[in-house]
mmCIF file of the N, C-alpha and C atoms, coordinates in Angstrom:
data_MODEL
# 
_entry.id   MODEL 
# 
loop_
_atom_site.group_PDB 
_atom_site.id 
_atom_site.type_symbol 
_atom_site.label_atom_id 
_atom_site.label_alt_id 
_atom_site.label_comp_id 
_atom_site.label_asym_id 
_atom_site.label_entity_id 
_atom_site.label_seq_id 
_atom_site.pdbx_PDB_ins_code 
_atom_site.Cartn_x 
_atom_site.Cartn_y 
_atom_site.Cartn_z 
_atom_site.occupancy 
_atom_site.B_iso_or_equiv 
_atom_site.pdbx_formal_charge 
_atom_site.auth_seq_id 
_atom_site.auth_comp_id 
_atom_site.auth_asym_id 
_atom_site.auth_atom_id 
_atom_site.pdbx_PDB_model_num 
ATOM 1   N N  . MET A 1 1  ? 47.992 -23.742 -50.658 1.00 0.00 ? 1  MET A N  1 
ATOM 2   C CA . MET A 1 1  ? 48.282 -22.477 -51.348 1.00 0.00 ? 1  MET A CA 1 
ATOM 3   C C  . MET A 1 1  ? 49.743 -22.464 -51.807 1.00 0.00 ? 1  MET A C  1 
ATOM 4   N N  . SER A 1 2  ? 49.968 -21.823 -52.932 1.00 0.00 ? 2  SER A N  1 
ATOM 5   C CA . SER A 1 2  ? 51.337 -21.740 -53.437 1.00 0.00 ? 2  SER A CA 1 
ATOM 6   C C  . SER A 1 2  ? 52.187 -20.847 -52.590 1.00 0.00 ? 2  SER A C  1 
ATOM 7   N N  . ALA A 1 3  ? 53.493 -21.111 -52.627 1.00 0.00 ? 3  ALA A N  1 
ATOM 8   C CA . ALA A 1 3  ? 54.405 -20.300 -51.841 1.00 0.00 ? 3  ALA A CA 1 
ATOM 9   C C  . ALA A 1 3  ? 54.777 -19.037 -52.669 1.00 0.00 ? 3  ALA A C  1 
ATOM 10  N N  . HIS A 1 4  ? 53.883 -18.054 -52.679 1.00 0.00 ? 4  HIS A N  1 
ATOM 11  C CA . HIS A 1 4  ? 54.197 -16.787 -53.322 1.00 0.00 ? 4  HIS A CA 1 
ATOM 12  C C  . HIS A 1 4  ? 53.747 -15.636 -52.464 1.00 0.00 ? 4  HIS A C  1 
ATOM 13  N N  . CYS A 1 5  ? 54.443 -14.501 -52.576 1.00 0.00 ? 5  CYS A N  1 
ATOM 14  C CA . CYS A 1 5  ? 54.147 -13.336 -51.788 1.00 0.00 ? 5  CYS A CA 1 
ATOM 15  C C  . CYS A 1 5  ? 53.119 -12.461 -52.480 1.00 0.00 ? 5  CYS A C  1 
ATOM 16  N N  . GLN A 1 6  ? 52.093 -12.035 -51.725 1.00 0.00 ? 6  GLN A N  1 
ATOM 17  C CA . GLN A 1 6  ? 51.071 -11.171 -52.312 1.00 0.00 ? 6  GLN A CA 1 
ATOM 18  C C  . GLN A 1 6  ? 51.534 -9.798  -52.659 1.00 0.00 ? 6  GLN A C  1 
ATOM 19  N N  . LEU A 1 7  ? 52.609 -9.298  -52.071 1.00 0.00 ? 7  LEU A N  1 
ATOM 20  C CA . LEU A 1 7  ? 53.056 -7.977  -52.319 1.00 0.00 ? 7  LEU A CA 1 
ATOM 21  C C  . LEU A 1 7  ? 54.173 -7.933  -53.387 1.00 0.00 ? 7  LEU A C  1 
ATOM 22  N N  . THR A 1 8  ? 55.252 -8.697  -53.159 1.00 0.00 ? 8  THR A N  1 
ATOM 23  C CA . THR A 1 8  ? 56.404 -8.595  -54.059 1.00 0.00 ? 8  THR A CA 1 
ATOM 24  C C  . THR A 1 8  ? 56.270 -9.608  -55.182 1.00 0.00 ? 8  THR A C  1 
ATOM 25  N N  . GLY A 1 9  ? 55.392 -10.624 -55.059 1.00 0.00 ? 9  GLY A N  1 
ATOM 26  C CA . GLY A 1 9  ? 55.265 -11.609 -56.108 1.00 0.00 ? 9  GLY A CA 1 
ATOM 27  C C  . GLY A 1 9  ? 56.361 -12.625 -56.116 1.00 0.00 ? 9  GLY A C  1 
ATOM 28  N N  . ALA A 1 10 ? 57.157 -12.716 -55.033 1.00 0.00 ? 10 ALA A N  1 
ATOM 29  C CA . ALA A 1 10 ? 58.270 -13.658 -54.939 1.00 0.00 ? 10 ALA A CA 1 
ATOM 30  C C  . ALA A 1 10 ? 57.711 -15.090 -55.012 1.00 0.00 ? 10 ALA A C  1 
ATOM 31  N N  . ARG A 1 11 ? 58.285 -15.897 -55.877 1.00 0.00 ? 11 ARG A N  1 
ATOM 32  C CA . ARG A 1 11 ? 57.872 -17.252 -56.111 1.00 0.00 ? 11 ARG A CA 1 
ATOM 33  C C  . ARG A 1 11 ? 59.067 -18.198 -55.956 1.00 0.00 ? 11 ARG A C  1 
ATOM 34  N N  . PRO A 1 12 ? 58.812 -19.496 -55.811 1.00 0.00 ? 12 PRO A N  1 
ATOM 35  C CA . PRO A 1 12 ? 59.969 -20.439 -55.781 1.00 0.00 ? 12 PRO A CA 1 
ATOM 36  C C  . PRO A 1 12 ? 60.766 -20.370 -57.043 1.00 0.00 ? 12 PRO A C  1 
ATOM 37  N N  . VAL A 1 13 ? 62.084 -20.567 -56.919 1.00 0.00 ? 13 VAL A N  1 
ATOM 38  C CA . VAL A 1 13 ? 62.935 -20.656 -58.074 1.00 0.00 ? 13 VAL A CA 1 
ATOM 39  C C  . VAL A 1 13 ? 63.627 -22.054 -57.975 1.00 0.00 ? 13 VAL A C  1 
ATOM 40  N N  . PHE A 1 14 ? 64.088 -22.573 -59.082 1.00 0.00 ? 14 PHE A N  1 
ATOM 41  C CA . PHE A 1 14 ? 64.615 -23.919 -59.150 1.00 0.00 ? 14 PHE A CA 1 
ATOM 42  C C  . PHE A 1 14 ? 66.095 -23.848 -59.488 1.00 0.00 ? 14 PHE A C  1 
ATOM 43  N N  . GLY A 1 15 ? 66.832 -24.842 -58.963 1.00 0.00 ? 15 GLY A N  1 
ATOM 44  C CA . GLY A 1 15 ? 68.244 -24.887 -59.195 1.00 0.00 ? 15 GLY A CA 1 
ATOM 45  C C  . GLY A 1 15 ? 68.760 -26.249 -58.991 1.00 0.00 ? 15 GLY A C  1 
ATOM 46  N N  . LYS A 1 16 ? 70.029 -26.410 -58.734 1.00 0.00 ? 16 LYS A N  1 
ATOM 47  C CA . LYS A 1 16 ? 70.667 -27.712 -58.523 1.00 0.00 ? 16 LYS A CA 1 
ATOM 48  C C  . LYS A 1 16 ? 71.309 -27.773 -57.168 1.00 0.00 ? 16 LYS A C  1 
ATOM 49  N N  . LYS A 1 17 ? 71.199 -28.929 -56.512 1.00 0.00 ? 17 LYS A N  1 
ATOM 50  C CA . LYS A 1 17 ? 71.930 -29.208 -55.304 1.00 0.00 ? 17 LYS A CA 1 
ATOM 51  C C  . LYS A 1 17 ? 73.180 -29.918 -55.746 1.00 0.00 ? 17 LYS A C  1 
ATOM 52  N N  . VAL A 1 18 ? 74.345 -29.443 -55.253 1.00 0.00 ? 18 VAL A N  1 
ATOM 53  C CA . VAL A 1 18 ? 75.640 -30.066 -55.710 1.00 0.00 ? 18 VAL A CA 1 
ATOM 54  C C  . VAL A 1 18 ? 76.233 -30.771 -54.489 1.00 0.00 ? 18 VAL A C  1 
ATOM 55  N N  . SER A 1 19 ? 76.437 -32.079 -54.573 1.00 0.00 ? 19 SER A N  1 
ATOM 56  C CA . SER A 1 19 ? 76.983 -32.879 -53.474 1.00 0.00 ? 19 SER A CA 1 
ATOM 57  C C  . SER A 1 19 ? 78.487 -32.711 -53.447 1.00 0.00 ? 19 SER A C  1 
ATOM 58  N N  . HIS A 1 20 ? 79.110 -33.384 -52.466 1.00 0.00 ? 20 HIS A N  1 
ATOM 59  C CA . HIS A 1 20 ? 80.576 -33.351 -52.330 1.00 0.00 ? 20 HIS A CA 1 
ATOM 60  C C  . HIS A 1 20 ? 81.226 -33.961 -53.558 1.00 0.00 ? 20 HIS A C  1 
ATOM 61  N N  . SER A 1 21 ? 80.587 -35.017 -54.090 1.00 0.00 ? 21 SER A N  1 
ATOM 62  C CA . SER A 1 21 ? 81.157 -35.698 -55.278 1.00 0.00 ? 21 SER A CA 1 
ATOM 63  C C  . SER A 1 21 ? 80.820 -34.910 -56.586 1.00 0.00 ? 21 SER A C  1 
ATOM 64  N N  . HIS A 1 22 ? 80.124 -33.798 -56.433 1.00 0.00 ? 22 HIS A N  1 
ATOM 65  C CA . HIS A 1 22 ? 79.726 -32.879 -57.504 1.00 0.00 ? 22 HIS A CA 1 
ATOM 66  C C  . HIS A 1 22 ? 78.619 -33.441 -58.387 1.00 0.00 ? 22 HIS A C  1 
ATOM 67  N N  . ARG A 1 23 ? 77.869 -34.385 -57.851 1.00 0.00 ? 23 ARG A N  1 
ATOM 68  C CA . ARG A 1 23 ? 76.630 -34.818 -58.571 1.00 0.00 ? 23 ARG A CA 1 
ATOM 69  C C  . ARG A 1 23 ? 75.571 -33.763 -58.399 1.00 0.00 ? 23 ARG A C  1 
ATOM 70  N N  . ARG A 1 24 ? 74.795 -33.517 -59.392 1.00 0.00 ? 24 ARG A N  1 
ATOM 71  C CA . ARG A 1 24 ? 73.755 -32.465 -59.339 1.00 0.00 ? 24 ARG A CA 1 
ATOM 72  C C  . ARG A 1 24 ? 72.365 -33.076 -59.368 1.00 0.00 ? 24 ARG A C  1 
ATOM 73  N N  . THR A 1 25 ? 71.555 -32.641 -58.401 1.00 0.00 ? 25 THR A N  1 
ATOM 74  C CA . THR A 1 25 ? 70.142 -33.041 -58.348 1.00 0.00 ? 25 THR A CA 1 
ATOM 75  C C  . THR A 1 25 ? 69.342 -31.771 -58.219 1.00 0.00 ? 25 THR A C  1 
ATOM 76  N N  . SER A 1 26 ? 68.065 -31.868 -58.668 1.00 0.00 ? 26 SER A N  1 
ATOM 77  C CA . SER A 1 26 ? 67.202 -30.700 -58.662 1.00 0.00 ? 26 SER A CA 1 
ATOM 78  C C  . SER A 1 26 ? 66.790 -30.355 -57.225 1.00 0.00 ? 26 SER A C  1 
ATOM 79  N N  . ARG A 1 27 ? 66.652 -29.042 -57.006 1.00 0.00 ? 27 ARG A N  1 
ATOM 80  C CA . ARG A 1 27 ? 66.103 -28.579 -55.741 1.00 0.00 ? 27 ARG A CA 1 
ATOM 81  C C  . ARG A 1 27 ? 65.282 -27.317 -55.961 1.00 0.00 ? 27 ARG A C  1 
ATOM 82  N N  . ARG A 1 28 ? 64.640 -26.851 -54.914 1.00 0.00 ? 28 ARG A N  1 
ATOM 83  C CA . ARG A 1 28 ? 63.740 -25.717 -55.034 1.00 0.00 ? 28 ARG A CA 1 
ATOM 84  C C  . ARG A 1 28 ? 64.045 -24.740 -53.947 1.00 0.00 ? 28 ARG A C  1 
ATOM 85  N N  . PHE A 1 29 ? 64.213 -23.452 -54.304 1.00 0.00 ? 29 PHE A N  1 
ATOM 86  C CA . PHE A 1 29 ? 64.479 -22.386 -53.354 1.00 0.00 ? 29 PHE A CA 1 
ATOM 87  C C  . PHE A 1 29 ? 63.178 -21.704 -53.081 1.00 0.00 ? 29 PHE A C  1 
ATOM 88  N N  . ASP A 1 30 ? 62.586 -21.923 -51.891 1.00 0.00 ? 30 ASP A N  1 
ATOM 89  C CA . ASP A 1 30 ? 61.304 -21.296 -51.525 1.00 0.00 ? 30 ASP A CA 1 
ATOM 90  C C  . ASP A 1 30 ? 61.517 -19.944 -50.882 1.00 0.00 ? 30 ASP A C  1 
ATOM 91  N N  . PRO A 1 31 ? 60.641 -18.965 -51.171 1.00 0.00 ? 31 PRO A N  1 
ATOM 92  C CA . PRO A 1 31 ? 60.736 -17.680 -50.438 1.00 0.00 ? 31 PRO A CA 1 
ATOM 93  C C  . PRO A 1 31 ? 60.268 -17.867 -48.999 1.00 0.00 ? 31 PRO A C  1 
ATOM 94  N N  . ASN A 1 32 ? 60.722 -17.008 -48.121 1.00 0.00 ? 32 ASN A N  1 
ATOM 95  C CA . ASN A 1 32 ? 60.365 -17.076 -46.723 1.00 0.00 ? 32 ASN A CA 1 
ATOM 96  C C  . ASN A 1 32 ? 58.989 -16.491 -46.507 1.00 0.00 ? 32 ASN A C  1 
ATOM 97  N N  . ILE A 1 33 ? 57.947 -17.245 -46.695 1.00 0.00 ? 33 ILE A N  1 
ATOM 98  C CA . ILE A 1 33 ? 56.525 -16.736 -46.683 1.00 0.00 ? 33 ILE A CA 1 
ATOM 99  C C  . ILE A 1 33 ? 56.024 -16.847 -45.262 1.00 0.00 ? 33 ILE A C  1 
ATOM 100 N N  . GLN A 1 34 ? 55.445 -15.686 -44.764 1.00 0.00 ? 34 GLN A N  1 
ATOM 101 C CA . GLN A 1 34 ? 54.836 -15.603 -43.470 1.00 0.00 ? 34 GLN A CA 1 
ATOM 102 C C  . GLN A 1 34 ? 53.426 -15.175 -43.608 1.00 0.00 ? 34 GLN A C  1 
ATOM 103 N N  . THR A 1 35 ? 52.535 -15.664 -42.784 1.00 0.00 ? 35 THR A N  1 
ATOM 104 C CA . THR A 1 35 ? 51.137 -15.196 -42.771 1.00 0.00 ? 35 THR A CA 1 
ATOM 105 C C  . THR A 1 35 ? 51.028 -14.195 -41.634 1.00 0.00 ? 35 THR A C  1 
ATOM 106 N N  . ARG A 1 36 ? 50.598 -13.002 -42.010 1.00 0.00 ? 36 ARG A N  1 
ATOM 107 C CA . ARG A 1 36 ? 50.486 -11.894 -41.021 1.00 0.00 ? 36 ARG A CA 1 
ATOM 108 C C  . ARG A 1 36 ? 49.058 -11.337 -41.029 1.00 0.00 ? 36 ARG A C  1 
ATOM 109 N N  . ARG A 1 37 ? 48.586 -10.916 -39.900 1.00 0.00 ? 37 ARG A N  1 
ATOM 110 C CA . ARG A 1 37 ? 47.272 -10.304 -39.751 1.00 0.00 ? 37 ARG A CA 1 
ATOM 111 C C  . ARG A 1 37 ? 47.444 -8.856  -39.411 1.00 0.00 ? 37 ARG A C  1 
ATOM 112 N N  . TYR A 1 38 ? 46.888 -7.954  -40.217 1.00 0.00 ? 38 TYR A N  1 
ATOM 113 C CA . TYR A 1 38 ? 47.028 -6.514  -39.985 1.00 0.00 ? 38 TYR A CA 1 
ATOM 114 C C  . TYR A 1 38 ? 45.681 -5.883  -39.814 1.00 0.00 ? 38 TYR A C  1 
ATOM 115 N N  . TRP A 1 39 ? 45.571 -4.877  -38.974 1.00 0.00 ? 39 TRP A N  1 
ATOM 116 C CA . TRP A 1 39 ? 44.386 -4.126  -38.756 1.00 0.00 ? 39 TRP A CA 1 
ATOM 117 C C  . TRP A 1 39 ? 44.292 -3.059  -39.858 1.00 0.00 ? 39 TRP A C  1 
ATOM 118 N N  . LEU A 1 40 ? 43.172 -3.040  -40.616 1.00 0.00 ? 40 LEU A N  1 
ATOM 119 C CA . LEU A 1 40 ? 42.965 -2.081  -41.670 1.00 0.00 ? 40 LEU A CA 1 
ATOM 120 C C  . LEU A 1 40 ? 42.004 -0.997  -41.173 1.00 0.00 ? 40 LEU A C  1 
ATOM 121 N N  . PRO A 1 41 ? 42.481 0.131   -40.674 1.00 0.00 ? 41 PRO A N  1 
ATOM 122 C CA . PRO A 1 41 ? 41.618 1.098   -40.046 1.00 0.00 ? 41 PRO A CA 1 
ATOM 123 C C  . PRO A 1 41 ? 40.563 1.668   -40.992 1.00 0.00 ? 41 PRO A C  1 
ATOM 124 N N  . GLY A 1 42 ? 40.865 1.797   -42.253 1.00 0.00 ? 42 GLY A N  1 
ATOM 125 C CA . GLY A 1 42 ? 39.904 2.380   -43.221 1.00 0.00 ? 42 GLY A CA 1 
ATOM 126 C C  . GLY A 1 42 ? 38.658 1.545   -43.344 1.00 0.00 ? 42 GLY A C  1 
ATOM 127 N N  . GLU A 1 43 ? 38.772 0.220   -43.169 1.00 0.00 ? 43 GLU A N  1 
ATOM 128 C CA . GLU A 1 43 ? 37.668 -0.669  -43.327 1.00 0.00 ? 43 GLU A CA 1 
ATOM 129 C C  . GLU A 1 43 ? 37.155 -1.205  -42.034 1.00 0.00 ? 43 GLU A C  1 
ATOM 130 N N  . GLY A 1 44 ? 37.902 -0.939  -40.963 1.00 0.00 ? 44 GLY A N  1 
ATOM 131 C CA . GLY A 1 44 ? 37.509 -1.445  -39.598 1.00 0.00 ? 44 GLY A CA 1 
ATOM 132 C C  . GLY A 1 44 ? 37.530 -2.946  -39.497 1.00 0.00 ? 44 GLY A C  1 
ATOM 133 N N  . ARG A 1 45 ? 38.500 -3.571  -40.123 1.00 0.00 ? 45 ARG A N  1 
ATOM 134 C CA . ARG A 1 45 ? 38.626 -5.004  -40.028 1.00 0.00 ? 45 ARG A CA 1 
ATOM 135 C C  . ARG A 1 45 ? 40.061 -5.432  -40.154 1.00 0.00 ? 45 ARG A C  1 
ATOM 136 N N  . TYR A 1 46 ? 40.327 -6.720  -39.849 1.00 0.00 ? 46 TYR A N  1 
ATOM 137 C CA . TYR A 1 46 ? 41.645 -7.312  -40.052 1.00 0.00 ? 46 TYR A CA 1 
ATOM 138 C C  . TYR A 1 46 ? 41.749 -7.924  -41.412 1.00 0.00 ? 46 TYR A C  1 
ATOM 139 N N  . VAL A 1 47 ? 42.934 -7.863  -41.973 1.00 0.00 ? 47 VAL A N  1 
ATOM 140 C CA . VAL A 1 47 ? 43.233 -8.583  -43.220 1.00 0.00 ? 47 VAL A CA 1 
ATOM 141 C C  . VAL A 1 47 ? 44.370 -9.547  -42.961 1.00 0.00 ? 47 VAL A C  1 
ATOM 142 N N  . ARG A 1 48 ? 44.314 -10.726 -43.607 1.00 0.00 ? 48 ARG A N  1 
ATOM 143 C CA . ARG A 1 48 ? 45.363 -11.716 -43.471 1.00 0.00 ? 48 ARG A CA 1 
ATOM 144 C C  . ARG A 1 48 ? 46.163 -11.709 -44.769 1.00 0.00 ? 48 ARG A C  1 
ATOM 145 N N  . LEU A 1 49 ? 47.439 -11.466 -44.687 1.00 0.00 ? 49 LEU A N  1 
ATOM 146 C CA . LEU A 1 49 ? 48.230 -11.419 -45.866 1.00 0.00 ? 49 LEU A CA 1 
ATOM 147 C C  . LEU A 1 49 ? 49.380 -12.449 -45.815 1.00 0.00 ? 49 LEU A C  1 
ATOM 148 N N  . ARG A 1 50 ? 49.702 -13.067 -46.979 1.00 0.00 ? 50 ARG A N  1 
ATOM 149 C CA . ARG A 1 50 ? 50.780 -14.001 -47.100 1.00 0.00 ? 50 ARG A CA 1 
ATOM 150 C C  . ARG A 1 50 ? 51.984 -13.247 -47.710 1.00 0.00 ? 50 ARG A C  1 
ATOM 151 N N  . LEU A 1 51 ? 52.941 -12.900 -46.881 1.00 0.00 ? 51 LEU A N  1 
ATOM 152 C CA . LEU A 1 51 ? 54.005 -12.018 -47.288 1.00 0.00 ? 51 LEU A CA 1 
ATOM 153 C C  . LEU A 1 51 ? 55.388 -12.685 -47.097 1.00 0.00 ? 51 LEU A C  1 
ATOM 154 N N  . SER A 1 52 ? 56.341 -12.290 -47.935 1.00 0.00 ? 52 SER A N  1 
ATOM 155 C CA . SER A 1 52 ? 57.721 -12.697 -47.723 1.00 0.00 ? 52 SER A CA 1 
ATOM 156 C C  . SER A 1 52 ? 58.280 -11.875 -46.573 1.00 0.00 ? 52 SER A C  1 
ATOM 157 N N  . ALA A 1 53 ? 59.394 -12.311 -46.040 1.00 0.00 ? 53 ALA A N  1 
ATOM 158 C CA . ALA A 1 53 ? 60.036 -11.552 -44.905 1.00 0.00 ? 53 ALA A CA 1 
ATOM 159 C C  . ALA A 1 53 ? 60.392 -10.137 -45.324 1.00 0.00 ? 53 ALA A C  1 
ATOM 160 N N  . ARG A 1 54 ? 60.855 -9.962  -46.553 1.00 0.00 ? 54 ARG A N  1 
ATOM 161 C CA . ARG A 1 54 ? 61.173 -8.643  -47.082 1.00 0.00 ? 54 ARG A CA 1 
ATOM 162 C C  . ARG A 1 54 ? 59.897 -7.737  -47.198 1.00 0.00 ? 54 ARG A C  1 
ATOM 163 N N  . ALA A 1 55 ? 58.757 -8.343  -47.591 1.00 0.00 ? 55 ALA A N  1 
ATOM 164 C CA . ALA A 1 55 ? 57.546 -7.607  -47.739 1.00 0.00 ? 55 ALA A CA 1 
ATOM 165 C C  . ALA A 1 55 ? 57.003 -7.148  -46.333 1.00 0.00 ? 55 ALA A C  1 
ATOM 166 N N  . VAL A 1 56 ? 57.228 -7.993  -45.327 1.00 0.00 ? 56 VAL A N  1 
ATOM 167 C CA . VAL A 1 56 ? 56.797 -7.577  -43.945 1.00 0.00 ? 56 VAL A CA 1 
ATOM 168 C C  . VAL A 1 56 ? 57.495 -6.284  -43.572 1.00 0.00 ? 56 VAL A C  1 
ATOM 169 N N  . LYS A 1 57 ? 58.765 -6.170  -43.882 1.00 0.00 ? 57 LYS A N  1 
ATOM 170 C CA . LYS A 1 57 ? 59.493 -4.933  -43.593 1.00 0.00 ? 57 LYS A CA 1 
ATOM 171 C C  . LYS A 1 57 ? 58.963 -3.766  -44.435 1.00 0.00 ? 57 LYS A C  1 
ATOM 172 N N  . THR A 1 58 ? 58.536 -4.042  -45.678 1.00 0.00 ? 58 THR A N  1 
ATOM 173 C CA . THR A 1 58 ? 57.977 -3.011  -46.513 1.00 0.00 ? 58 THR A CA 1 
ATOM 174 C C  . THR A 1 58 ? 56.646 -2.489  -45.910 1.00 0.00 ? 58 THR A C  1 
ATOM 175 N N  . VAL A 1 59 ? 55.865 -3.381  -45.343 1.00 0.00 ? 59 VAL A N  1 
ATOM 176 C CA . VAL A 1 59 ? 54.617 -2.959  -44.681 1.00 0.00 ? 59 VAL A CA 1 
ATOM 177 C C  . VAL A 1 59 ? 54.896 -2.075  -43.488 1.00 0.00 ? 59 VAL A C  1 
ATOM 178 N N  . ASP A 1 60 ? 55.962 -2.419  -42.749 1.00 0.00 ? 60 ASP A N  1 
ATOM 179 C CA . ASP A 1 60 ? 56.346 -1.612  -41.571 1.00 0.00 ? 60 ASP A CA 1 
ATOM 180 C C  . ASP A 1 60 ? 56.699 -0.178  -42.005 1.00 0.00 ? 60 ASP A C  1 
ATOM 181 N N  . ILE A 1 61 ? 57.371 -0.043  -43.156 1.00 0.00 ? 61 ILE A N  1 
ATOM 182 C CA . ILE A 1 61 ? 57.819 1.262   -43.626 1.00 0.00 ? 61 ILE A CA 1 
ATOM 183 C C  . ILE A 1 61 ? 56.666 2.032   -44.297 1.00 0.00 ? 61 ILE A C  1 
ATOM 184 N N  . SER A 1 62 ? 55.976 1.405   -45.274 1.00 0.00 ? 62 SER A N  1 
ATOM 185 C CA . SER A 1 62 ? 54.949 2.073   -46.072 1.00 0.00 ? 62 SER A CA 1 
ATOM 186 C C  . SER A 1 62 ? 53.607 2.211   -45.413 1.00 0.00 ? 62 SER A C  1 
ATOM 187 N N  . GLY A 1 63 ? 53.264 1.291   -44.544 1.00 0.00 ? 63 GLY A N  1 
ATOM 188 C CA . GLY A 1 63 ? 51.958 1.283   -43.918 1.00 0.00 ? 63 GLY A CA 1 
ATOM 189 C C  . GLY A 1 63 ? 51.039 0.284   -44.611 1.00 0.00 ? 63 GLY A C  1 
ATOM 190 N N  . VAL A 1 64 ? 50.125 -0.285  -43.821 1.00 0.00 ? 64 VAL A N  1 
ATOM 191 C CA . VAL A 1 64 ? 49.277 -1.362  -44.341 1.00 0.00 ? 64 VAL A CA 1 
ATOM 192 C C  . VAL A 1 64 ? 48.283 -0.806  -45.362 1.00 0.00 ? 64 VAL A C  1 
ATOM 193 N N  . GLU A 1 65 ? 47.789 0.394   -45.264 1.00 0.00 ? 65 GLU A N  1 
ATOM 194 C CA . GLU A 1 65 ? 46.808 0.984   -46.145 1.00 0.00 ? 65 GLU A CA 1 
ATOM 195 C C  . GLU A 1 65 ? 47.432 1.048   -47.557 1.00 0.00 ? 65 GLU A C  1 
ATOM 196 N N  . ALA A 1 66 ? 48.654 1.597   -47.705 1.00 0.00 ? 66 ALA A N  1 
ATOM 197 C CA . ALA A 1 66 ? 49.336 1.720   -48.981 1.00 0.00 ? 66 ALA A CA 1 
ATOM 198 C C  . ALA A 1 66 ? 49.620 0.387   -49.588 1.00 0.00 ? 66 ALA A C  1 
ATOM 199 N N  . VAL A 1 67 ? 49.981 -0.594  -48.781 1.00 0.00 ? 67 VAL A N  1 
ATOM 200 C CA . VAL A 1 67 ? 50.325 -1.937  -49.287 1.00 0.00 ? 67 VAL A CA 1 
ATOM 201 C C  . VAL A 1 67 ? 49.101 -2.617  -49.830 1.00 0.00 ? 67 VAL A C  1 
ATOM 202 N N  . VAL A 1 68 ? 47.976 -2.528  -49.054 1.00 0.00 ? 68 VAL A N  1 
ATOM 203 C CA . VAL A 1 68 ? 46.735 -3.165  -49.515 1.00 0.00 ? 68 VAL A CA 1 
ATOM 204 C C  . VAL A 1 68 ? 46.246 -2.491  -50.808 1.00 0.00 ? 68 VAL A C  1 
ATOM 205 N N  . ALA A 1 69 ? 46.422 -1.199  -50.942 1.00 0.00 ? 69 ALA A N  1 
ATOM 206 C CA . ALA A 1 69 ? 45.988 -0.493  -52.166 1.00 0.00 ? 69 ALA A CA 1 
ATOM 207 C C  . ALA A 1 69 ? 46.873 -0.986  -53.359 1.00 0.00 ? 69 ALA A C  1 
ATOM 208 N N  . ARG A 1 70 ? 48.175 -1.235  -53.101 1.00 0.00 ? 70 ARG A N  1 
ATOM 209 C CA . ARG A 1 70 ? 49.032 -1.724  -54.187 1.00 0.00 ? 70 ARG A CA 1 
ATOM 210 C C  . ARG A 1 70 ? 48.639 -3.165  -54.607 1.00 0.00 ? 70 ARG A C  1 
ATOM 211 N N  . ILE A 1 71 ? 48.275 -3.963  -53.624 1.00 0.00 ? 71 ILE A N  1 
ATOM 212 C CA . ILE A 1 71 ? 47.854 -5.367  -53.963 1.00 0.00 ? 71 ILE A CA 1 
ATOM 213 C C  . ILE A 1 71 ? 46.552 -5.353  -54.732 1.00 0.00 ? 71 ILE A C  1 
ATOM 214 N N  . ARG A 1 72 ? 45.626 -4.484  -54.333 1.00 0.00 ? 72 ARG A N  1 
ATOM 215 C CA . ARG A 1 72 ? 44.348 -4.403  -55.037 1.00 0.00 ? 72 ARG A CA 1 
ATOM 216 C C  . ARG A 1 72 ? 44.502 -3.832  -56.429 1.00 0.00 ? 72 ARG A C  1 
ATOM 217 N N  . ALA A 1 73 ? 45.418 -2.903  -56.633 1.00 0.00 ? 73 ALA A N  1 
ATOM 218 C CA . ALA A 1 73 ? 45.680 -2.302  -57.947 1.00 0.00 ? 73 ALA A CA 1 
ATOM 219 C C  . ALA A 1 73 ? 46.087 -3.435  -58.918 1.00 0.00 ? 73 ALA A C  1 
ATOM 220 N N  . ARG A 1 74 ? 46.759 -4.466  -58.437 1.00 0.00 ? 74 ARG A N  1 
ATOM 221 C CA . ARG A 1 74 ? 47.214 -5.529  -59.284 1.00 0.00 ? 74 ARG A CA 1 
ATOM 222 C C  . ARG A 1 74 ? 46.047 -6.465  -59.616 1.00 0.00 ? 74 ARG A C  1 
ATOM 223 N N  . GLY A 1 75 ? 44.897 -6.269  -58.921 1.00 0.00 ? 75 GLY A N  1 
ATOM 224 C CA . GLY A 1 75 ? 43.696 -7.087  -59.187 1.00 0.00 ? 75 GLY A CA 1 
ATOM 225 C C  . GLY A 1 75 ? 43.518 -8.288  -58.268 1.00 0.00 ? 75 GLY A C  1 
ATOM 226 N N  . GLU A 1 76 ? 44.310 -8.327  -57.244 1.00 0.00 ? 76 GLU A N  1 
ATOM 227 C CA . GLU A 1 76 ? 44.213 -9.436  -56.256 1.00 0.00 ? 76 GLU A CA 1 
ATOM 228 C C  . GLU A 1 76 ? 43.191 -9.064  -55.186 1.00 0.00 ? 76 GLU A C  1 
ATOM 229 N N  . ARG A 1 77 ? 42.479 -10.045 -54.710 1.00 0.00 ? 77 ARG A N  1 
ATOM 230 C CA . ARG A 1 77 ? 41.446 -9.809  -53.676 1.00 0.00 ? 77 ARG A CA 1 
ATOM 231 C C  . ARG A 1 77 ? 42.130 -9.839  -52.302 1.00 0.00 ? 77 ARG A C  1 
ATOM 232 N N  . VAL A 1 78 ? 41.748 -8.883  -51.444 1.00 0.00 ? 78 VAL A N  1 
ATOM 233 C CA . VAL A 1 78 ? 42.275 -8.850  -50.053 1.00 0.00 ? 78 VAL A CA 1 
ATOM 234 C C  . VAL A 1 78 ? 41.088 -8.886  -49.104 1.00 0.00 ? 78 VAL A C  1 
# 
């Protein structure tokens, strides 16, 4: 699976690694993706979400029901 967050849509970005001699080589900045399992009381089941660390904090604040609704509104399956 690709390294992208289901809630925020954070994806890898690309840049350059700069050595001490100032040579530049390509590198990739990956988001901090975590797999979390949440209980969805409205459906009586668990859902497994691939979220960035920032999105995990958003779920703690907004609640899992609101977050799942926002993901489904985008057309993604949960």
